[in-house]
N, C-alpha and C positions, 0 to 999 in steps of 0.2 A: 500450367507451364510445363513444357516438356522436360524430361529429366528429373522431375521431382522425386525425391527419395521415398522409401517406404514410410519414414516418419514425417515426411513433408506435408504440406497443406492439402494436396489433392487426394492422397491415400486415405486420410481420415474420413473424407466424404464417402469413398467407396466402402470403407470398413463399416462406417455408421449405417450405410444403406443396407449392408448385408447382415448386420448384427442387431444394433439397437433400433434402426429405422427412424423414420421421421418423428413418431410420437416421443421417443427418447430425446431426440435433438430439440424438439419443440419444448419439452419440459425443461431442458437445460437452458434454453434461451429465455423461457418464462422466469425461471429462478434468477438468471442473470439480469433480466429486465427489472425485476423488483429490487434486486440489490443495487444496481446502478442508479435506478430512479431515486431510491431513498438516499443514496450517497450523493447524488447530484443535488437533491434538495438540501441535504446537510451542508454541501459545499457552498451553496448560495448563502445559507445562514452564517456559515463560517467566514465568508468574505465580508459580510456586514459586521460580524464580531471583530474581524481583523481591522476593518476601517475604524471601529470605535477604539480598540486598544492602541492603534497606531497614533491616535490623537491624545491619549490619556496616559500611556506608559512610555517612559523614556527609552532611548536606544540602549543605554547602559543596563537598565533593569531588564529589558527584554533579552539582552544578551545573557544575563545571569539566569533568567528563566529558561532559555534554550539549552544552556549547559546543564542545568539541573534536570531538565526534562530528559535529555539524552542519558544522563547518569541513572535516573529512576527507570527509564525504559529498559536498561540492562537488567535491573532488579526485577521489573515486571515481566521481562521475557522469561524468567525462570518459571513463570506460571502459564506462558503461552503453550507449553507442551500439552496442557489440558485440552486446548482447542483442537490441535491435530489429533490427539488421542480419541476424542469423541467423533470428529468428522470422518476419520478413516476406519471407525469401528465396523466390523463385518455385520454385526447385529446389535441394535440399540435396545437392550432388554431393560426391564425395570430394575433388576438387580445391579446391572452395570451402571445405570444412570444414578441410582442412589449412592452407590459406592464412589463414583466420580465426584458427586456433589459434596459429600462429607469430607473426602480427601482434600478437595479444593478449598473448603472452608478452613480446615485446620492449617493447611499450608499457607493460605493467605494471611490469616491473623498472626501466625507464628513468624512469618518472614517480615511482616510490617513491624512487629515489636523488636525484632533483632536489628533490623536496618535503621530504626530510629536511633539506636545506640551508636551506630557507626557514622551518623550524619556529620558530626563535627570534623571528620577527616577531610571532607570536601573543602572546608575553609582553609585547611593547611595546604592542600594541593593547589588551590586557586585563591591565593590571599588577596588579590586585587579585584576580585569580582564581587560587587555589592550584593548583599542580601542572599548570597548563594545558599548558606546553610538553612536559612528560613524557608527558602523555596523548596529545598530538598525535603525538609520535614513535612511541609504541607502536601507536596506531591506524593510522598510515600504513603499517605493515608489511603490512596487508591489501591495499594497492594492488598489491603485487608479484604476488599470485595471483588477485585479484578478476577481472580480465579473462578469465583462463582458465576460472575457475569459471562465469562468465556464459556463455561460449561453449559449454561442455560442457552445462550445464543447458538452454540455449536449443536446442541441436542435438537433444537428446533430446525436447524438447517439439515441435519442428518435425517430428520423425519420428513423432509420435503416441505417444511413450512417456512420457506424463505420469506414470504410476504410478512408473516408475523414477526420474524426475527428482524427484518429490515425496518419495519414500522416501529418496533420497540426500540431499536438502537437510534433511530432518528429522533424519537421522543426524548430519549435519554440525553442525546447530544444537545438538543434545544434547551432542555432543562438546565444542563450544565452551563451553557453559554449565558442563559438568563441569570443564573446564580452569580456568575463571575461579574457580569455587568452591574448587578445590584450591589455587590460588595465594593466594586470600584467606585461607584457613584456615592456610596455612603462613607467613603474615606479609607477603606482597606486597600490602599494602593501602595505598592504594586502587587502585594501577595494575593489579591483577589483573583488574578488570572490563573492561579495555581489550583483553584478548587474545581475547575471545569470537569476534569476527568473523574474525580472522586464522586461528584454528584451524579454524573452520567452513569457511572458504574453501579451506584446504588439503585437508580431508577431501573436500569436494565436487569439487575438481579431480582428485585422485587417483582417486576412484571414477568420475567422469565419463569420464576418459581410458580407464579400464579397460573401461567399457561401450561406448565409441565406437571402441575399437581396431580392430574388424573393418571399420569404415567409413573409416579414416584412409588417405588417399593420401599422396603425396609432400609433405613439408612444404617450403614455400618462402616467402620474404618477399613480402608482397603489400600493403604499405602504400599504394603508389600506386594499385593496382587497386581497393582498397576505399575510397580516400580520400574521394571525393565523397559517397557515401551515408553513410559513417561520420561525416563532419563534420556533416552535417545532423542525424543522430540525436544526436550528442554535444552539439551546440549547444543542442538542446532540453532534454536531460537536465541540463546544467550550469545553465541559466537556471532550471529547475524547482527544483533544489537550492538555488540562491541565494535565490530569492524565498520559498520556504517556510522557509528558515533565518533570514531577517531578524528575525522576532519573537524567536527565541531569542537572537540576538546583541544585540538591543536590550535584552532583559531582563538579559543579563550586564553591559551597560554602565551601566544606569540603576537596577536594582532591588537591587543588592548581592548578595553570594555566597549568603546564607541564603535570601532570597526567591527568587533564581534557582533554588536547589535545589528548593524547593517547586514553583515554576512548571514546572521541567523534569520533575519526577516526575509532575505532573498531566498534562502534554502527552504524556509517554511512555506513561502508562497509558491515556489516552483514545484514543490513536492505534493501540493494539494491534489491536483488532478491525477498524476501518476499513481499515488498511493490509493486514491479512490478506485482507480481501475484495477489495481492488483487485489484490493479487498473484494471487489465485486466478482472478478473472475475466479479468484482463489476459493471463495466460499461455495462456488458451484463445481469447480473443476476437481477439488479434492474428493468430495463424495462421489463424483462420477468415476474418477480413477479407482476409488475403493470398490465401487460396484463392479467395474471391469475385472479387477483382481479376484473378487469373490466369485465371479462367474467364469473364471478361468480364461478370460480374454486378455490380449495384450493391451495395456493402457497407453502405449506410446502414440497410436493414432489420435486418441482424444487429446493427449498432451500437445502433439504437434499442431492440431487444429486450434487449440487455445493460444499457443504461442503466435500462430499466424494472425489470429484475430486481434490479439493484444498488440502486436507490432503495427498493424494497420491503424488501429485506434490511436495508439501512441503517436504515430507519424502525423496524424491530423491534429491531435491536441497539442503536441509539442511544437508543431509548425506554427500554429496560431499564437502560442505563448512566446515563441522566439520573436515574433513580429510585434506583438502587443503587450507582452509581459512587463517591460519597463514602464510603459505608460500606465497600465492598469495598477501597478503597485504604487506609483506616485499618486494616482487619483485616489486610491484606497487610503493611503497613509497620510497624505497631505504633503505640504512643502517640507523640504529638509531630508527626504528619503530618496533623492535622486541617485545617490551612491548605491543603495540597495537595489534600485531598479536596474541599474546598469549591470549588476552582477547576475541577474536572472538567467540570461541566455547561456552563461558559462556552465550552469549546473544541469541543464535540460538533457544533453546526450547521456550523461552518467545516470541520471534518474530513469531514463527510458530503458537502458540496459539493466538497471537494478530491478525494474519490474519483471523483465524476462527471467533474470536469475532467480528471483523470489518465486515466480510461478513454477519454474523448473524444480526448485527445491521442494515446494509443496507437493508436486506430483511425484517426485522421487520418494518422499517420506510416506505418501499414501500407498506406494507399491513396495515399501520396505527396503529401499536402497539407501539406508542410513550411512553406510561407509562411503558411498559415492558423494553424498551431500557433504559429508565431513571433509573429504579431500578438496572438493570444489570451494568450500568456504575457507579452508586454510589458504588456498591459492589467492582468493580475493583478499583475505586479511593481510597476507604477506605483501602483495603489491600495494595495498592501501597504506600500510604503515610506511613502506619505503617512499611512496609518493608524498605522504604527509610530512615526513622528515624533511624532504626537500622544500615543501611549501612552508614549513615552520622556519627553516633556516632563512629562506628568502622573505618571510613575512608577507606572503602573497596569497590572498583569497582566490585568485585566478588559478594558481598552481594547485591549490586544494581541490578545486573543481576538476582540473585535469587528472589529478590523482584518483578521484572517484571514478572518472571515465575509464582510465586504464585498468583499474581493479575490476570493475564490473565487466569490461570487455574480456579480460583474461578468464574470469569465472564462467561467463556464458560460453565462451569458446570451448572450455573444458567440458561443460555439460553436453554440448552438441557433439563433440568428439566421442564422448562416452556412450551417447545414445545411438551413434551411427547416423546422425541427421545433419551432417556437414553442409548439405546443399540447402538447408534452411537459410543460409546466408544469402542465397539468390532471392528468396522470398523477402528477406529483410531489405535487400538492395532495392527491389521494386517498391516496397512500401516506403523506403527512405526517399526515393525520388518523388513519391506522392507527397511526403511531408515537405520537401523543398518547394514543390509546386504550390501547395497550400500556403506556405509561409510567404513565398514571393507574391502571390495574389493578395494576401492579407496586407503585406507591407505596401504594395503599390496602391491599394485602395484607401489606406489610412492616411488621410490628409486633414489639415486644419488643426484646431485646438485639441486639447486632451479628450474632451467629451466627444467631439465630432470624429476624432481619430478612432475611438473605440467603436462607435456605431458604424462608420464606413468600413473599418477593418473587418468587423464581423460579417458585414454584408459581402465583402470581397471573399472571405473564407467560404461562405455559403455558395456563392457563385462558382468558386473553384471546385466545389464538391458535386455540383449538379451534373456535370458530364459523366460522372461515375455511374449514374443510374442507367445510362445507355448501355445496352448489352455489349456492343462491340468494344466499348471502352472498359466497362467493368470487368469483362472476362480477362483482361490483362492484369487485373489486381488479384493476386492469389486468394486473399481472404474473402473477397466478394464472390469469386468463382466458386469457392467451397460452400459459401452460404447458399448460393443459388442451386448448386447441385444437391444440397441437403433439403431443398424445398423450404428454407426458413423465410420468415416474413421480412425480406429485405427489398426496398423499392427497386423496380426494374422496368425499363422501357425497351421494348423490342426483343427479338429472340424468342426461343421456345422455353417453356417452363420445364423444370426437371421432371422426368417421368415418374 
């Protein structure tokens, strides 16, 4: 597209051709392929698990679980700093890895013990939410092993072993889902759904340590040595968890247990695919940005290319979800969840912008722009709190969804302005029109009963995407044009291949 800025989607292609070249781009795509493949497989398993729990766990109890999960995620986010610390490390030495593992183990066990003592406070803040304290106590067990699992998975990815990390995490997630289903069927209902993450983290930690054993040096305490960088990464992760958890906590305080259950199911379902995308892209973009910084190159072209690709993928995925999401959720959960299905489209725009914000934050942290990340997150938090106050007063889940949209829009606008990439909005506009086209074709093709609607709607989405493989059409889509210019393995009919 003419007029694309230095940080826009066309410039990354030329920068890549002149610096990293196609082998580097193909390695990036290969890592992303393994990540998204494993996450997509986990998503299918998660949909089956969601269908099971929707029929065995009441809306009130799932609402309590969702509130507890958001609260515990804030606590767990204090450990996410270990992930960024390892992913963006300039050099992953045996000494650094051993130091990070021991520090993570001490921090995890210590935080779990302390937070268990504070769990009863949740019952005071949300007195009408059933089983909340019990959910919090069970979910907090994951904190003891989460930091170790983060370090193991991040070390594998930083070493270029994305396939091993992805397969290990998929195995851990499947084991966690199986453990939860077993407990629910044997009578530990509803608390059985809270063990998923803890079991998954244990499997990932054990498997990760086994894979990393040849690289482990002497273990020694390194809290002070890691303190500065770890604090900066942790501060960002905690604020991110808090600001994106505000809508759920507001719902728990103002909407009542039943409506909160429907609201949480809708948010949980709508966020599955976007969060899968941000995980897959973030796990390969952060090390790529770190390598650019270590080599003395500007990482903004790589970041711009990632944002362009993410917005195109989001447009297609969210377009299909907007058309079929309400039907899919009711088919998954069964009768009685129509209210949750109707809420799904309200959360999709905000979740799409949240993905772009999170990718931008990860890229900024990898290049050491912690102050900029902090300012952008404070802006998002301020708008989010203001919008949720309005949503709480009106007791409206729809307003909470709009608050999320306004906050993420403000945050990403601040990021693009700081990077000097304001013309990326033009790229987003083209991809947004693509999403509208896919959604319209999906909705037009979705006819008949629920099952037939899903099949015909998916076929309509595929037919809507087929013309993009034609070179004259695809060249109008910034993300596709960039992929073809880099020589990446993206389907193409007509036109000449990149030189």
